C-alpha positions in Angstrom: 3.5 10.4 11.1 0.0 11.8 11.6 -2.2 12.2 8.6 -2.4 16.0 8.9 1.4 16.2 9.2 1.9 14.9 5.7 0.7 18.2 4.3 3.3 20.3 6.3 6.9 20.8 5.5 9.8 20.9 8.0 9.1 24.5 8.9 5.4 23.5 9.6 4.0 25.4 6.6 1.3 23.8 4.6 2.7 21.9 1.6 -0.1 20.1 -0.1 1.8 19.2 -3.2 4.5 17.3 -1.3 1.9 15.8 1.0 -0.2 14.4 -1.8 3.0 13.0 -3.5 4.0 11.2 -0.3 0.5 9.9 0.2 0.2 8.6 -3.4 3.7 7.0 -3.2 2.8 5.1 -0.1 -0.4 3.7 -1.4 -0.5 0.1 -2.5 -1.0 -0.2 -6.3 -4.3 -1.5 -7.6 -2.7 -4.5 -9.2 -1.2 -5.7 -5.9 -4.6 -5.3 -4.2 -6.3 -7.3 -6.9 -3.6 -10.0 -6.8 -3.9 -10.4 -3.0 -7.7 -10.5 -3.2 -7.5 -13.1 -6.0 -5.2 -15.3 -3.8 -7.7 -15.1 -0.9 -10.6 -15.8 -3.2 -8.9 -18.8 -4.6 -8.1 -20.1 -1.2 -11.7 -19.7 -0.2 -12.9 -21.7 -3.3 -10.5 -24.5 -2.4 -11.8 -24.4 1.2 -8.4 -23.1 2.5 -7.6 -20.2 4.8 -4.8 -17.7 4.5 -3.2 -17.7 8.0 -0.9 -14.7 8.1 0.4 -11.9 6.0 0.6 -12.2 2.2 3.8 -10.5 1.0 4.2 -9.6 -2.6 7.5 -8.2 -4.0 7.5 -6.0 -7.1 10.5 -7.3 -9.2 11.0 -3.9 -10.9 10.9 -1.6 -7.9 11.9 -4.2 -5.2 9.1 -2.9 -3.0 7.5 -5.5 -0.8 3.7 -5.0 -0.2 
């Protein structure tokens, strides 16, 4: 889905409220971003390298980031 399409509904009318809600729901939470950065920083301190995707699962929502 293109970025400008998120602000349009099925009939192609502008729908900024729904578009903003969709965009906000799909953003990674700040806590997850902080956690992944901390893991990468810790690996750097220990002279290690993360080789691949770091996946984190929220136990409450079951969403994998």
